Backbone as XML, in Angstrom:
<?xml version="1.0"?>
<chain id="A" units="angstrom">
  <residue number="1" name="UNK">
    <atom name="N" x="0.833" y="-1.179" z="0.000"/>
    <atom name="CA" x="0.000" y="0.000" z="0.000"/>
    <atom name="C" x="0.876" y="1.240" z="0.000"/>
  </residue>
  <residue number="2" name="UNK">
    <atom name="N" x="0.403" y="2.261" z="-0.693"/>
    <atom name="CA" x="1.212" y="3.446" z="-0.893"/>
    <atom name="C" x="1.428" y="4.234" z="0.391"/>
  </residue>
  <residue number="3" name="UNK">
    <atom name="N" x="0.430" y="4.380" z="1.200"/>
    <atom name="CA" x="0.582" y="5.074" z="2.471"/>
    <atom name="C" x="-0.427" y="4.523" z="3.457"/>
  </residue>
  <residue number="4" name="UNK">
    <atom name="N" x="-0.240" y="4.867" z="4.718"/>
    <atom name="CA" x="-1.110" y="4.306" z="5.739"/>
    <atom name="C" x="-1.677" y="5.428" z="6.580"/>
  </residue>
  <residue number="5" name="UNK">
    <atom name="N" x="-2.952" y="5.488" z="6.853"/>
    <atom name="CA" x="-3.971" y="4.590" z="6.316"/>
    <atom name="C" x="-4.422" y="5.021" z="4.918"/>
  </residue>
  <residue number="6" name="UNK">
    <atom name="N" x="-4.865" y="4.073" z="4.135"/>
    <atom name="CA" x="-5.406" y="4.377" z="2.820"/>
    <atom name="C" x="-6.843" y="4.846" z="2.982"/>
  </residue>
  <residue number="7" name="UNK">
    <atom name="N" x="-7.202" y="5.893" z="2.236"/>
    <atom name="CA" x="-8.532" y="6.492" z="2.363"/>
    <atom name="C" x="-9.433" y="6.015" z="1.216"/>
  </residue>
  <residue number="8" name="UNK">
    <atom name="N" x="-10.540" y="5.394" z="1.596"/>
    <atom name="CA" x="-11.511" y="4.870" z="0.639"/>
    <atom name="C" x="-12.822" y="5.640" z="0.806"/>
  </residue>
  <residue number="9" name="UNK">
    <atom name="N" x="-13.377" y="6.108" z="-0.302"/>
    <atom name="CA" x="-14.700" y="6.724" z="-0.299"/>
    <atom name="C" x="-15.698" y="5.701" z="-0.842"/>
  </residue>
  <residue number="10" name="UNK">
    <atom name="N" x="-16.821" y="5.533" z="-0.148"/>
    <atom name="CA" x="-17.911" y="4.675" z="-0.629"/>
    <atom name="C" x="-19.116" y="5.586" z="-0.880"/>
  </residue>
  <residue number="11" name="UNK">
    <atom name="N" x="-19.629" y="5.542" z="-2.101"/>
    <atom name="CA" x="-20.762" y="6.382" z="-2.475"/>
    <atom name="C" x="-21.918" y="5.476" z="-2.880"/>
  </residue>
  <residue number="12" name="UNK">
    <atom name="N" x="-22.944" y="5.416" z="-2.039"/>
    <atom name="CA" x="-24.112" y="4.580" z="-2.323"/>
    <atom name="C" x="-25.285" y="5.133" z="-1.529"/>
  </residue>
  <residue number="13" name="UNK">
    <atom name="N" x="-26.461" y="5.169" z="-2.124"/>
    <atom name="CA" x="-27.619" y="5.726" z="-1.424"/>
    <atom name="C" x="-28.368" y="4.692" z="-0.590"/>
  </residue>
  <residue number="14" name="UNK">
    <atom name="N" x="-27.803" y="3.494" z="-0.467"/>
    <atom name="CA" x="-28.375" y="2.462" z="0.401"/>
    <atom name="C" x="-27.517" y="2.368" z="1.659"/>
  </residue>
  <residue number="15" name="UNK">
    <atom name="N" x="-27.949" y="2.970" z="2.777"/>
    <atom name="CA" x="-27.109" y="3.018" z="3.974"/>
    <atom name="C" x="-26.708" y="1.645" z="4.518"/>
  </residue>
  <residue number="16" name="UNK">
    <atom name="N" x="-27.578" y="0.665" z="4.415"/>
    <atom name="CA" x="-27.249" y="-0.667" z="4.926"/>
    <atom name="C" x="-26.091" y="-1.275" z="4.139"/>
  </residue>
  <residue number="17" name="UNK">
    <atom name="N" x="-26.155" y="-1.183" z="2.821"/>
    <atom name="CA" x="-25.078" y="-1.723" z="1.995"/>
    <atom name="C" x="-23.773" y="-0.984" z="2.296"/>
  </residue>
  <residue number="18" name="UNK">
    <atom name="N" x="-23.832" y="0.323" z="2.407"/>
    <atom name="CA" x="-22.639" y="1.118" z="2.688"/>
    <atom name="C" x="-22.005" y="0.694" z="4.003"/>
  </residue>
  <residue number="19" name="UNK">
    <atom name="N" x="-22.829" y="0.523" z="5.029"/>
    <atom name="CA" x="-22.319" y="0.124" z="6.343"/>
    <atom name="C" x="-21.732" y="-1.289" z="6.302"/>
  </residue>
  <residue number="20" name="UNK">
    <atom name="N" x="-22.408" y="-2.197" z="5.620"/>
    <atom name="CA" x="-21.915" y="-3.574" z="5.530"/>
    <atom name="C" x="-20.584" y="-3.632" z="4.780"/>
  </residue>
  <residue number="21" name="UNK">
    <atom name="N" x="-20.480" y="-2.900" z="3.670"/>
    <atom name="CA" x="-19.241" y="-2.885" z="2.903"/>
    <atom name="C" x="-18.116" y="-2.250" z="3.715"/>
  </residue>
  <residue number="22" name="UNK">
    <atom name="N" x="-18.411" y="-1.169" z="4.378"/>
    <atom name="CA" x="-17.421" y="-0.498" z="5.219"/>
    <atom name="C" x="-16.908" y="-1.435" z="6.311"/>
  </residue>
  <residue number="23" name="UNK">
    <atom name="N" x="-17.825" y="-2.104" z="7.000"/>
    <atom name="CA" x="-17.439" y="-3.057" z="8.050"/>
    <atom name="C" x="-16.587" y="-4.192" z="7.485"/>
  </residue>
  <residue number="24" name="UNK">
    <atom name="N" x="-16.992" y="-4.712" z="6.340"/>
    <atom name="CA" x="-16.250" y="-5.813" z="5.715"/>
    <atom name="C" x="-14.820" y="-5.381" z="5.389"/>
  </residue>
  <residue number="25" name="UNK">
    <atom name="N" x="-14.682" y="-4.215" z="4.784"/>
    <atom name="CA" x="-13.349" y="-3.746" z="4.395"/>
    <atom name="C" x="-12.469" y="-3.507" z="5.615"/>
  </residue>
  <residue number="26" name="UNK">
    <atom name="N" x="-13.036" y="-2.959" z="6.684"/>
    <atom name="CA" x="-12.257" y="-2.719" z="7.904"/>
    <atom name="C" x="-11.838" y="-4.036" z="8.556"/>
  </residue>
  <residue number="27" name="UNK">
    <atom name="N" x="-12.689" y="-5.072" z="8.439"/>
    <atom name="CA" x="-12.318" y="-6.397" z="8.967"/>
    <atom name="C" x="-11.142" y="-6.978" z="8.189"/>
  </residue>
  <residue number="28" name="UNK">
    <atom name="N" x="-11.115" y="-6.724" z="6.891"/>
    <atom name="CA" x="-10.043" y="-7.258" z="6.045"/>
    <atom name="C" x="-8.735" y="-6.500" z="6.252"/>
  </residue>
  <residue number="29" name="UNK">
    <atom name="N" x="-8.832" y="-5.184" z="6.484"/>
    <atom name="CA" x="-7.635" y="-4.347" z="6.598"/>
    <atom name="C" x="-7.937" y="-3.181" z="7.528"/>
  </residue>
  <residue number="30" name="UNK">
    <atom name="N" x="-7.441" y="-3.272" z="8.747"/>
    <atom name="CA" x="-7.736" y="-2.248" z="9.753"/>
    <atom name="C" x="-7.067" y="-0.910" z="9.462"/>
  </residue>
  <residue number="31" name="UNK">
    <atom name="N" x="-6.146" y="-0.869" z="8.480"/>
    <atom name="CA" x="-5.504" y="0.411" z="8.156"/>
    <atom name="C" x="-6.334" y="1.255" z="7.193"/>
  </residue>
  <residue number="32" name="UNK">
    <atom name="N" x="-7.418" y="0.708" z="6.672"/>
    <atom name="CA" x="-8.255" y="1.474" z="5.755"/>
    <atom name="C" x="-9.049" y="2.532" z="6.513"/>
  </residue>
  <residue number="33" name="UNK">
    <atom name="N" x="-9.058" y="3.723" z="5.970"/>
    <atom name="CA" x="-9.894" y="4.806" z="6.483"/>
    <atom name="C" x="-11.045" y="4.953" z="5.491"/>
  </residue>
  <residue number="34" name="UNK">
    <atom name="N" x="-12.273" y="4.757" z="5.963"/>
    <atom name="CA" x="-13.415" y="4.719" z="5.053"/>
    <atom name="C" x="-14.386" y="5.844" z="5.374"/>
  </residue>
  <residue number="35" name="UNK">
    <atom name="N" x="-14.781" y="6.555" z="4.322"/>
    <atom name="CA" x="-15.759" y="7.630" z="4.460"/>
    <atom name="C" x="-16.893" y="7.333" z="3.492"/>
  </residue>
  <residue number="36" name="UNK">
    <atom name="N" x="-18.136" y="7.458" z="3.980"/>
    <atom name="CA" x="-19.308" y="7.118" z="3.167"/>
    <atom name="C" x="-20.096" y="8.367" z="2.793"/>
  </residue>
  <residue number="37" name="UNK">
    <atom name="N" x="-20.724" y="8.289" z="1.634"/>
    <atom name="CA" x="-21.563" y="9.372" z="1.129"/>
    <atom name="C" x="-22.835" y="8.780" z="0.540"/>
  </residue>
  <residue number="38" name="UNK">
    <atom name="N" x="-23.965" y="9.433" z="0.783"/>
    <atom name="CA" x="-25.225" y="8.937" z="0.227"/>
    <atom name="C" x="-25.528" y="9.560" z="-1.133"/>
  </residue>
  <residue number="39" name="UNK">
    <atom name="N" x="-24.782" y="10.607" z="-1.511"/>
    <atom name="CA" x="-24.930" y="11.191" z="-2.848"/>
    <atom name="C" x="-23.554" y="11.434" z="-3.448"/>
  </residue>
  <residue number="40" name="UNK">
    <atom name="N" x="-23.524" y="11.419" z="-4.757"/>
    <atom name="CA" x="-22.272" y="11.716" z="-5.452"/>
    <atom name="C" x="-21.845" y="13.151" z="-5.248"/>
  </residue>
  <residue number="41" name="UNK">
    <atom name="N" x="-22.829" y="14.047" z="-5.146"/>
    <atom name="CA" x="-22.512" y="15.458" z="-4.941"/>
    <atom name="C" x="-21.726" y="15.660" z="-3.646"/>
  </residue>
  <residue number="42" name="UNK">
    <atom name="N" x="-22.122" y="14.945" z="-2.586"/>
    <atom name="CA" x="-21.417" y="15.046" z="-1.302"/>
    <atom name="C" x="-19.983" y="14.537" z="-1.451"/>
  </residue>
  <residue number="43" name="UNK">
    <atom name="N" x="-19.802" y="13.469" z="-2.207"/>
    <atom name="CA" x="-18.459" y="12.931" z="-2.458"/>
    <atom name="C" x="-17.604" y="13.960" z="-3.196"/>
  </residue>
  <residue number="44" name="UNK">
    <atom name="N" x="-18.164" y="14.571" z="-4.222"/>
    <atom name="CA" x="-17.410" y="15.546" z="-5.014"/>
    <atom name="C" x="-16.909" y="16.703" z="-4.150"/>
  </residue>
  <residue number="45" name="UNK">
    <atom name="N" x="-17.726" y="17.105" z="-3.163"/>
    <atom name="CA" x="-17.335" y="18.209" z="-2.287"/>
    <atom name="C" x="-16.139" y="17.846" z="-1.409"/>
  </residue>
  <residue number="46" name="UNK">
    <atom name="N" x="-15.854" y="16.557" z="-1.256"/>
    <atom name="CA" x="-14.766" y="16.117" z="-0.382"/>
    <atom name="C" x="-13.559" y="15.567" z="-1.142"/>
  </residue>
  <residue number="47" name="UNK">
    <atom name="N" x="-13.543" y="15.696" z="-2.463"/>
    <atom name="CA" x="-12.423" y="15.146" z="-3.232"/>
    <atom name="C" x="-11.091" y="15.791" z="-2.870"/>
  </residue>
  <residue number="48" name="UNK">
    <atom name="N" x="-11.130" y="16.996" z="-2.296"/>
    <atom name="CA" x="-9.877" y="17.636" z="-1.882"/>
    <atom name="C" x="-9.233" y="16.927" z="-0.691"/>
  </residue>
  <residue number="49" name="UNK">
    <atom name="N" x="-9.943" y="15.950" z="-0.103"/>
    <atom name="CA" x="-9.356" y="15.117" z="0.956"/>
    <atom name="C" x="-8.454" y="14.028" z="0.371"/>
  </residue>
  <residue number="50" name="UNK">
    <atom name="N" x="-8.380" y="13.982" z="-0.954"/>
    <atom name="CA" x="-7.503" y="13.059" z="-1.679"/>
    <atom name="C" x="-7.675" y="11.584" z="-1.313"/>
  </residue>
  <residue number="51" name="UNK">
    <atom name="N" x="-8.851" y="11.034" z="-1.585"/>
    <atom name="CA" x="-9.024" y="9.589" z="-1.341"/>
    <atom name="C" x="-8.102" y="8.801" z="-2.264"/>
  </residue>
  <residue number="52" name="UNK">
    <atom name="N" x="-7.784" y="7.580" z="-1.841"/>
    <atom name="CA" x="-6.945" y="6.704" z="-2.662"/>
    <atom name="C" x="-7.771" y="5.920" z="-3.674"/>
  </residue>
  <residue number="53" name="UNK">
    <atom name="N" x="-9.069" y="5.770" z="-3.390"/>
    <atom name="CA" x="-9.943" y="5.006" z="-4.270"/>
    <atom name="C" x="-11.392" y="5.327" z="-3.915"/>
  </residue>
  <residue number="54" name="UNK">
    <atom name="N" x="-12.268" y="5.285" z="-4.928"/>
    <atom name="CA" x="-13.699" y="5.522" z="-4.710"/>
    <atom name="C" x="-14.485" y="4.303" z="-5.187"/>
  </residue>
  <residue number="55" name="UNK">
    <atom name="N" x="-15.403" y="3.825" z="-4.337"/>
    <atom name="CA" x="-16.372" y="2.794" z="-4.728"/>
    <atom name="C" x="-17.675" y="3.554" z="-4.967"/>
  </residue>
  <residue number="56" name="UNK">
    <atom name="N" x="-18.172" y="3.510" z="-6.202"/>
    <atom name="CA" x="-19.272" y="4.373" z="-6.624"/>
    <atom name="C" x="-20.442" y="3.552" z="-7.160"/>
  </residue>
  <residue number="57" name="UNK">
    <atom name="N" x="-21.616" y="3.758" z="-6.575"/>
    <atom name="CA" x="-22.823" y="3.069" z="-7.030"/>
    <atom name="C" x="-23.279" y="3.650" z="-8.366"/>
  </residue>
  <residue number="58" name="UNK">
    <atom name="N" x="-23.817" y="2.802" z="-9.226"/>
    <atom name="CA" x="-24.305" y="3.242" z="-10.535"/>
    <atom name="C" x="-25.598" y="4.043" z="-10.403"/>
  </residue>
  <residue number="59" name="UNK">
    <atom name="N" x="-26.535" y="3.543" z="-9.603"/>
    <atom name="CA" x="-27.801" y="4.259" z="-9.377"/>
    <atom name="C" x="-27.721" y="4.999" z="-8.052"/>
  </residue>
  <residue number="60" name="UNK">
    <atom name="N" x="-27.712" y="6.316" z="-8.104"/>
    <atom name="CA" x="-27.578" y="7.111" z="-6.880"/>
    <atom name="C" x="-28.810" y="7.956" z="-6.588"/>
  </residue>
  <residue number="61" name="UNK">
    <atom name="N" x="-29.883" y="7.712" z="-7.318"/>
    <atom name="CA" x="-31.038" y="8.580" z="-7.115"/>
    <atom name="C" x="-32.298" y="7.827" z="-6.698"/>
  </residue>
  <residue number="62" name="UNK">
    <atom name="N" x="-32.133" y="6.721" z="-5.988"/>
    <atom name="CA" x="-33.319" y="6.009" z="-5.513"/>
    <atom name="C" x="-33.943" y="6.728" z="-4.314"/>
  </residue>
  <residue number="63" name="UNK">
    <atom name="N" x="-33.138" y="7.417" z="-3.543"/>
    <atom name="CA" x="-33.651" y="8.155" z="-2.377"/>
    <atom name="C" x="-33.920" y="9.623" z="-2.707"/>
  </residue>
  <residue number="64" name="UNK">
    <atom name="N" x="-33.005" y="10.252" z="-3.436"/>
    <atom name="CA" x="-33.168" y="11.646" z="-3.852"/>
    <atom name="C" x="-33.259" y="11.665" z="-5.366"/>
  </residue>
  <residue number="65" name="UNK">
    <atom name="N" x="-34.472" y="11.882" z="-5.874"/>
    <atom name="CA" x="-34.689" y="11.730" z="-7.310"/>
    <atom name="C" x="-33.906" y="12.731" z="-8.152"/>
  </residue>
  <residue number="66" name="UNK">
    <atom name="N" x="-33.493" y="13.852" z="-7.568"/>
    <atom name="CA" x="-32.735" y="14.829" z="-8.357"/>
    <atom name="C" x="-31.224" y="14.662" z="-8.194"/>
  </residue>
  <residue number="67" name="UNK">
    <atom name="N" x="-30.797" y="13.616" z="-7.476"/>
    <atom name="CA" x="-29.359" y="13.357" z="-7.319"/>
    <atom name="C" x="-28.784" y="12.875" z="-8.649"/>
  </residue>
  <residue number="68" name="UNK">
    <atom name="N" x="-27.531" y="13.223" z="-8.889"/>
    <atom name="CA" x="-26.861" y="12.782" z="-10.114"/>
    <atom name="C" x="-26.639" y="11.274" z="-10.069"/>
  </residue>
  <residue number="69" name="UNK">
    <atom name="N" x="-26.617" y="10.651" z="-11.253"/>
    <atom name="CA" x="-26.367" y="9.208" z="-11.286"/>
    <atom name="C" x="-24.868" y="8.925" z="-11.249"/>
  </residue>
  <residue number="70" name="UNK">
    <atom name="N" x="-24.522" y="7.662" z="-11.104"/>
    <atom name="CA" x="-23.129" y="7.270" z="-10.954"/>
    <atom name="C" x="-22.242" y="7.647" z="-12.126"/>
  </residue>
  <residue number="71" name="UNK">
    <atom name="N" x="-22.752" y="7.561" z="-13.344"/>
    <atom name="CA" x="-21.938" y="7.902" z="-14.508"/>
    <atom name="C" x="-21.606" y="9.393" z="-14.505"/>
  </residue>
  <residue number="72" name="UNK">
    <atom name="N" x="-22.584" y="10.231" z="-14.172"/>
    <atom name="CA" x="-22.319" y="11.672" z="-14.092"/>
    <atom name="C" x="-21.280" y="11.980" z="-13.018"/>
  </residue>
  <residue number="73" name="UNK">
    <atom name="N" x="-21.382" y="11.304" z="-11.890"/>
    <atom name="CA" x="-20.413" y="11.519" z="-10.804"/>
    <atom name="C" x="-19.039" y="10.991" z="-11.220"/>
  </residue>
  <residue number="74" name="UNK">
    <atom name="N" x="-19.007" y="9.848" z="-11.888"/>
    <atom name="CA" x="-17.744" y="9.301" z="-12.389"/>
    <atom name="C" x="-17.052" y="10.317" z="-13.301"/>
  </residue>
  <residue number="75" name="UNK">
    <atom name="N" x="-17.816" y="10.896" z="-14.230"/>
    <atom name="CA" x="-17.244" y="11.900" z="-15.142"/>
    <atom name="C" x="-16.701" y="13.093" z="-14.355"/>
  </residue>
  <residue number="76" name="UNK">
    <atom name="N" x="-17.445" y="13.544" z="-13.356"/>
    <atom name="CA" x="-17.011" y="14.692" z="-12.551"/>
    <atom name="C" x="-15.754" y="14.368" z="-11.747"/>
  </residue>
  <residue number="77" name="UNK">
    <atom name="N" x="-15.686" y="13.158" z="-11.196"/>
    <atom name="CA" x="-14.484" y="12.738" z="-10.460"/>
    <atom name="C" x="-13.287" y="12.754" z="-11.402"/>
  </residue>
  <residue number="78" name="UNK">
    <atom name="N" x="-13.441" y="12.191" z="-12.584"/>
    <atom name="CA" x="-12.341" y="12.109" z="-13.545"/>
    <atom name="C" x="-11.940" y="13.495" z="-14.065"/>
  </residue>
  <residue number="79" name="UNK">
    <atom name="N" x="-12.896" y="14.435" z="-14.129"/>
    <atom name="CA" x="-12.559" y="15.817" z="-14.500"/>
    <atom name="C" x="-11.633" y="16.440" z="-13.463"/>
  </residue>
  <residue number="80" name="UNK">
    <atom name="N" x="-11.861" y="16.098" z="-12.189"/>
    <atom name="CA" x="-11.067" y="16.672" z="-11.097"/>
    <atom name="C" x="-9.760" y="15.917" z="-10.870"/>
  </residue>
  <residue number="81" name="UNK">
    <atom name="N" x="-9.774" y="14.601" z="-11.072"/>
    <atom name="CA" x="-8.592" y="13.788" z="-10.791"/>
    <atom name="C" x="-8.590" y="12.571" z="-11.712"/>
  </residue>
  <residue number="82" name="UNK">
    <atom name="N" x="-7.888" y="12.681" z="-12.823"/>
    <atom name="CA" x="-7.890" y="11.613" z="-13.839"/>
    <atom name="C" x="-7.317" y="10.295" z="-13.326"/>
  </residue>
  <residue number="83" name="UNK">
    <atom name="N" x="-6.420" y="10.351" z="-12.338"/>
    <atom name="CA" x="-5.733" y="9.132" z="-11.898"/>
    <atom name="C" x="-6.400" y="8.436" z="-10.719"/>
  </residue>
  <residue number="84" name="UNK">
    <atom name="N" x="-7.435" y="9.043" z="-10.134"/>
    <atom name="CA" x="-8.115" y="8.441" z="-8.990"/>
    <atom name="C" x="-8.861" y="7.174" z="-9.421"/>
  </residue>
  <residue number="85" name="UNK">
    <atom name="N" x="-8.515" y="6.002" z="-8.839"/>
    <atom name="CA" x="-9.219" y="4.775" z="-9.210"/>
    <atom name="C" x="-10.671" y="4.781" z="-8.703"/>
  </residue>
  <residue number="86" name="UNK">
    <atom name="N" x="-11.592" y="4.427" z="-9.591"/>
    <atom name="CA" x="-13.012" y="4.350" z="-9.239"/>
    <atom name="C" x="-13.534" y="2.970" z="-9.613"/>
  </residue>
  <residue number="87" name="UNK">
    <atom name="N" x="-14.141" y="2.296" z="-8.634"/>
    <atom name="CA" x="-14.798" y="1.006" z="-8.872"/>
    <atom name="C" x="-16.294" y="1.276" z="-8.907"/>
  </residue>
  <residue number="88" name="UNK">
    <atom name="N" x="-16.936" y="0.928" z="-10.009"/>
    <atom name="CA" x="-18.390" y="1.072" z="-10.104"/>
    <atom name="C" x="-19.054" y="-0.152" z="-9.488"/>
  </residue>
  <residue number="89" name="UNK">
    <atom name="N" x="-20.118" y="0.091" z="-8.740"/>
    <atom name="CA" x="-20.867" y="-0.971" z="-8.079"/>
    <atom name="C" x="-22.314" y="-0.860" z="-8.525"/>
  </residue>
  <residue number="90" name="UNK">
    <atom name="N" x="-22.882" y="-1.950" z="-8.985"/>
    <atom name="CA" x="-24.254" y="-1.872" z="-9.486"/>
    <atom name="C" x="-24.937" y="-3.230" z="-9.468"/>
  </residue>
  <residue number="91" name="UNK">
    <atom name="N" x="-26.261" y="-3.190" z="-9.480"/>
    <atom name="CA" x="-27.036" y="-4.416" z="-9.633"/>
    <atom name="C" x="-27.310" y="-4.681" z="-11.114"/>
  </residue>
  <residue number="92" name="UNK">
    <atom name="N" x="-26.937" y="-3.738" z="-11.978"/>
    <atom name="CA" x="-27.128" y="-3.896" z="-13.422"/>
    <atom name="C" x="-26.183" y="-4.962" z="-13.968"/>
  </residue>
  <residue number="93" name="UNK">
    <atom name="N" x="-26.729" y="-5.935" z="-14.673"/>
    <atom name="CA" x="-25.894" y="-6.999" z="-15.229"/>
    <atom name="C" x="-25.664" y="-6.825" z="-16.725"/>
  </residue>
  <residue number="94" name="UNK">
    <atom name="N" x="-26.083" y="-5.695" z="-17.276"/>
    <atom name="CA" x="-25.945" y="-5.485" z="-18.716"/>
    <atom name="C" x="-24.506" y="-5.139" z="-19.077"/>
  </residue>
  <residue number="95" name="UNK">
    <atom name="N" x="-24.015" y="-5.781" z="-20.124"/>
    <atom name="CA" x="-22.659" y="-5.505" z="-20.592"/>
    <atom name="C" x="-22.516" y="-4.043" z="-21.001"/>
  </residue>
  <residue number="96" name="UNK">
    <atom name="N" x="-23.543" y="-3.489" z="-21.645"/>
    <atom name="CA" x="-23.454" y="-2.104" z="-22.124"/>
    <atom name="C" x="-23.283" y="-1.112" z="-20.970"/>
  </residue>
  <residue number="97" name="UNK">
    <atom name="N" x="-23.913" y="-1.407" z="-19.835"/>
    <atom name="CA" x="-23.774" y="-0.543" z="-18.658"/>
    <atom name="C" x="-22.345" y="-0.607" z="-18.144"/>
  </residue>
  <residue number="98" name="UNK">
    <atom name="N" x="-21.809" y="-1.797" z="-18.025"/>
    <atom name="CA" x="-20.425" y="-1.966" z="-17.569"/>
    <atom name="C" x="-19.459" y="-1.283" z="-18.531"/>
  </residue>
  <residue number="99" name="UNK">
    <atom name="N" x="-19.651" y="-1.487" z="-19.824"/>
    <atom name="CA" x="-18.763" y="-0.903" z="-20.834"/>
    <atom name="C" x="-18.794" y="0.624" z="-20.767"/>
  </residue>
  <residue number="100" name="UNK">
    <atom name="N" x="-19.980" y="1.172" z="-20.529"/>
    <atom name="CA" x="-20.110" y="2.630" z="-20.441"/>
    <atom name="C" x="-19.279" y="3.184" z="-19.275"/>
  </residue>
  <residue number="101" name="UNK">
    <atom name="N" x="-19.325" y="2.514" z="-18.127"/>
    <atom name="CA" x="-18.592" y="3.019" z="-16.965"/>
    <atom name="C" x="-17.078" y="2.903" z="-17.179"/>
  </residue>
  <residue number="102" name="UNK">
    <atom name="N" x="-16.636" y="1.837" z="-17.840"/>
    <atom name="CA" x="-15.211" y="1.666" z="-18.136"/>
    <atom name="C" x="-14.764" y="2.747" z="-19.125"/>
  </residue>
  <residue number="103" name="UNK">
    <atom name="N" x="-15.615" y="3.025" z="-20.101"/>
    <atom name="CA" x="-15.307" y="4.066" z="-21.094"/>
    <atom name="C" x="-15.052" y="5.412" z="-20.422"/>
  </residue>
  <residue number="104" name="UNK">
    <atom name="N" x="-15.789" y="5.693" z="-19.369"/>
    <atom name="CA" x="-15.641" y="6.983" z="-18.685"/>
    <atom name="C" x="-14.601" y="6.959" z="-17.561"/>
  </residue>
  <residue number="105" name="UNK">
    <atom name="N" x="-13.876" y="5.857" z="-17.433"/>
    <atom name="CA" x="-12.730" y="5.868" z="-16.538"/>
    <atom name="C" x="-12.769" y="4.974" z="-15.320"/>
  </residue>
  <residue number="106" name="UNK">
    <atom name="N" x="-13.843" y="4.215" z="-15.119"/>
    <atom name="CA" x="-13.859" y="3.285" z="-13.977"/>
    <atom name="C" x="-12.815" y="2.201" z="-14.219"/>
  </residue>
  <residue number="107" name="UNK">
    <atom name="N" x="-12.156" y="1.750" z="-13.141"/>
    <atom name="CA" x="-11.159" y="0.690" z="-13.308"/>
    <atom name="C" x="-11.812" y="-0.690" z="-13.333"/>
  </residue>
  <residue number="108" name="UNK">
    <atom name="N" x="-13.028" y="-0.776" z="-12.805"/>
    <atom name="CA" x="-13.708" y="-2.069" z="-12.750"/>
    <atom name="C" x="-15.204" y="-1.842" z="-12.516"/>
  </residue>
  <residue number="109" name="UNK">
    <atom name="N" x="-15.982" y="-2.813" z="-12.929"/>
    <atom name="CA" x="-17.437" y="-2.791" z="-12.744"/>
    <atom name="C" x="-17.806" y="-4.029" z="-11.939"/>
  </residue>
  <residue number="110" name="UNK">
    <atom name="N" x="-18.285" y="-3.830" z="-10.725"/>
    <atom name="CA" x="-18.628" y="-4.938" z="-9.840"/>
    <atom name="C" x="-20.139" y="-5.037" z="-9.702"/>
  </residue>
  <residue number="111" name="UNK">
    <atom name="N" x="-20.671" y="-6.231" z="-9.908"/>
    <atom name="CA" x="-22.107" y="-6.458" z="-9.774"/>
    <atom name="C" x="-22.411" y="-6.824" z="-8.317"/>
  </residue>
  <residue number="112" name="UNK">
    <atom name="N" x="-23.401" y="-6.147" z="-7.738"/>
    <atom name="CA" x="-23.784" y="-6.422" z="-6.359"/>
    <atom name="C" x="-24.217" y="-7.879" z="-6.233"/>
  </residue>
  <residue number="113" name="UNK">
    <atom name="N" x="-23.739" y="-8.536" z="-5.194"/>
    <atom name="CA" x="-24.059" y="-9.942" z="-4.972"/>
    <atom name="C" x="-23.157" y="-10.490" z="-3.881"/>
  </residue>
  <residue number="114" name="UNK">
    <atom name="N" x="-23.208" y="-11.798" z="-3.682"/>
    <atom name="CA" x="-22.513" y="-12.396" z="-2.543"/>
    <atom name="C" x="-20.996" y="-12.258" z="-2.607"/>
  </residue>
  <residue number="115" name="UNK">
    <atom name="N" x="-20.426" y="-12.154" z="-3.793"/>
    <atom name="CA" x="-18.971" y="-12.047" z="-3.911"/>
    <atom name="C" x="-18.482" y="-10.617" z="-4.107"/>
  </residue>
  <residue number="116" name="UNK">
    <atom name="N" x="-19.384" y="-9.653" z="-4.148"/>
    <atom name="CA" x="-19.013" y="-8.278" z="-4.468"/>
    <atom name="C" x="-18.040" y="-7.679" z="-3.460"/>
  </residue>
  <residue number="117" name="UNK">
    <atom name="N" x="-18.259" y="-7.894" z="-2.174"/>
    <atom name="CA" x="-17.398" y="-7.275" z="-1.157"/>
    <atom name="C" x="-15.960" y="-7.765" z="-1.280"/>
  </residue>
  <residue number="118" name="UNK">
    <atom name="N" x="-15.779" y="-9.083" z="-1.457"/>
    <atom name="CA" x="-14.427" y="-9.609" z="-1.594"/>
    <atom name="C" x="-13.787" y="-9.102" z="-2.884"/>
  </residue>
  <residue number="119" name="UNK">
    <atom name="N" x="-14.562" y="-9.042" z="-3.947"/>
    <atom name="CA" x="-14.045" y="-8.538" z="-5.222"/>
    <atom name="C" x="-13.565" y="-7.093" z="-5.053"/>
  </residue>
  <residue number="120" name="UNK">
    <atom name="N" x="-14.353" y="-6.278" z="-4.362"/>
    <atom name="CA" x="-13.967" y="-4.882" z="-4.127"/>
    <atom name="C" x="-12.696" y="-4.816" z="-3.287"/>
  </residue>
  <residue number="121" name="UNK">
    <atom name="N" x="-12.610" y="-5.641" z="-2.247"/>
    <atom name="CA" x="-11.417" y="-5.636" z="-1.411"/>
    <atom name="C" x="-10.168" y="-6.012" z="-2.229"/>
  </residue>
  <residue number="122" name="UNK">
    <atom name="N" x="-10.287" y="-7.031" z="-3.066"/>
    <atom name="CA" x="-9.148" y="-7.435" z="-3.897"/>
    <atom name="C" x="-8.742" y="-6.306" z="-4.841"/>
  </residue>
  <residue number="123" name="UNK">
    <atom name="N" x="-9.712" y="-5.596" z="-5.391"/>
    <atom name="CA" x="-9.415" y="-4.469" z="-6.281"/>
    <atom name="C" x="-8.742" y="-3.328" z="-5.523"/>
  </residue>
  <residue number="124" name="UNK">
    <atom name="N" x="-9.180" y="-3.089" z="-4.298"/>
    <atom name="CA" x="-8.552" y="-2.057" z="-3.461"/>
    <atom name="C" x="-7.089" y="-2.420" z="-3.233"/>
  </residue>
  <residue number="125" name="UNK">
    <atom name="N" x="-6.842" y="-3.668" z="-2.831"/>
    <atom name="CA" x="-5.462" y="-4.104" z="-2.589"/>
    <atom name="C" x="-4.600" y="-3.941" z="-3.836"/>
  </residue>
  <residue number="126" name="UNK">
    <atom name="N" x="-5.167" y="-4.209" z="-4.992"/>
    <atom name="CA" x="-4.400" y="-4.156" z="-6.238"/>
    <atom name="C" x="-4.173" y="-2.726" z="-6.748"/>
  </residue>
  <residue number="127" name="UNK">
    <atom name="N" x="-4.980" y="-1.778" z="-6.279"/>
    <atom name="CA" x="-4.949" y="-0.443" z="-6.874"/>
    <atom name="C" x="-4.532" y="0.685" z="-5.959"/>
  </residue>
  <residue number="128" name="UNK">
    <atom name="N" x="-4.193" y="0.393" z="-4.706"/>
    <atom name="CA" x="-3.710" y="1.475" z="-3.831"/>
    <atom name="C" x="-2.368" y="1.101" z="-3.225"/>
  </residue>
</chain>
């Protein structure tokens, strides 16, 4: 790891999933510093904290209908910091959705499910 503790941002409008993922990652690596956001806009306001990696949900407007979606937030993150690794997280299983997020700079597209947390942890280890 590049420095300790590594700072991970999790952006998802489902608080239970965010808490479960955060707990899982801390169990795997106690040096991770994790900050959660329920909207992409809130995450963007904190990018000056220089996270090492962002886990970003594809659908971010289930709770706030006027919230930007994950692709818009991904584009905004990449406008501010081209090298910041972003993992997209979604329940969408369509190849076109995954391809779109990779096109805009995501390093990986993870489908929500039983193996998603471990997959995200492995990607974090490989990319920070």
